[in-house]
Structure formats: structure tokens, C-alpha cells
N, C-alpha and C positions, 0 to 999 in steps of 0.2 A: 358245381353239381354233386361232388362227393358229400357235401354237407347235407343236401336234401335227401340223398339216398340213406345216409346215416340216420337222419331224423325219422324217416319213414320206417326204418328197421326198428328203432327204439320204440316208436309208437305202437308197432304191431306185436311187440313182445308181451306175453301174458304177465300180469302182476301176481303177487303172492296169493291174493284172495280169489283169483279167477279159477274156475274149475275146468275150463276148456269146452264147456257145453255151448252150443249155438242157441241163442234165444231169438225168436221171431221178432222182427221190428214192429213197433206199434205204429199204426196209421195215425199221423198227427192230426188229420182232419176228422177222424172217426168220432172224437169226443165233441165235435162241433156240428154234427149232422142235425138238420132240422127234423122235427117230428114228422111222422108219416100221417099227417092229417091235412085237410084242406087249409088254404091260407085264411088268416084271420083279417077281417076288415077292421082297420084301426079306428075308424070313426064310430064303431058300434060298441066299443069297450073303453074302460077308463085307463089312464096312464099306469096306475098301480097294478091293475090286472095284467096289462101287457108286460110290464117289467117282471112281475112274478112268474108269468108263463115262460118268458125268455130265460130267466135264471134257472127255473126248475128243469127245463128241457135242455138248456145249453144252446138252443137255436130254435127259431120259429119263423115260419113264412108269413109275412105281413103284407097285406094289400093296402096301400095308402094313396091318397090323391096327391098330386095330379098324375102320378104314374098309372098306367093301365095294366101293369104286371106286378106280381108279388115279389118282394125282396126278402132274402133270408137275413134275419138279424141274429147276432150271436151275443152271448153274455154269460156270466159276468166278466170273463176274461177276454182279452184281445185274441181273435181267431188267427190260426195259421192259414193264410190265404195262398192261392196259387201264385206262382212267380210273376204272372202277368197282371196281378191285382194286388191291392194293398188294403189293410184294415182302415176303416174310417168310421168315427162315431157319427151316428145319424139320428135325426128326429123324425117323428111322424105326427100327424094331427089325430088326436083322440077326442072322445066326446066331452072331455073336460079341458081341452086346450092342447098346446104343443107339448110333446113328450120326448125326452131323450131316452130311447128304448135300449139301444146297444150299438154294436158294431156291424157294419156290412163289409163285404169284400168288394171294393170299388176298382174299376179298371185303372191301371196306371196310365198317365198321360205322358207320352214321351215326345220329344221334339225330333224332327227329322231335318236332314240337310238336303 
């Protein structure tokens, strides 16, 4: 136990370059919020257009078949998902074929006993 307490004390000590000012934490998901616009139907646009829209905005709500609800796609980086979900690269059907648009936050599948 003394080792852990000592490690915590060392980690909390300010470094030479620190000023002692408290800086507000950045919301890790804020950069990955989808645009505030209606979902885009993936079958009405091209793959290139969808990829460009997702990369420009950082996130886009896309409605694709066979799902009946829109899914938020993120890009170009892997998103910071909630603890109960994980990032997963996903594809949609566009008017020019299958398209790897970006990442979604998919629910984690856990086994039970």
C-alpha cells in the first residue's frame, strides 16, 4: 500500500512548466457529434459524397437498408464510444454499390453466466 500512496503523491505534484491553473476538460465525444440535420438516405447518394460528408462534419446520421433507423457514422478517426459500446467500421449501400463510410458505435456483446 505505501508504494501506491507514494505513486499517487508523485503524480499529483506539479511539474516545472505547470502554472497551477485549472483547465476545463474537453468532452471527448464533442468532436464526434453528428450534424444537426436530418438523416441522409444512403441509397440516394454516391459513396464518395457520403465519405466526404462524414469526413467534413466528423459525423453524419445515415439511414440505410435493411435497418429502419438512422445510424451515426464517424470519420475519419475512430470515435470515442460510450463504455457499453465499441467502435466498428461499417458499410452501407449507396447508389453506386457497397461503401465503407466510417465507424459506428456498436453495442458490446458480453457473455453471461
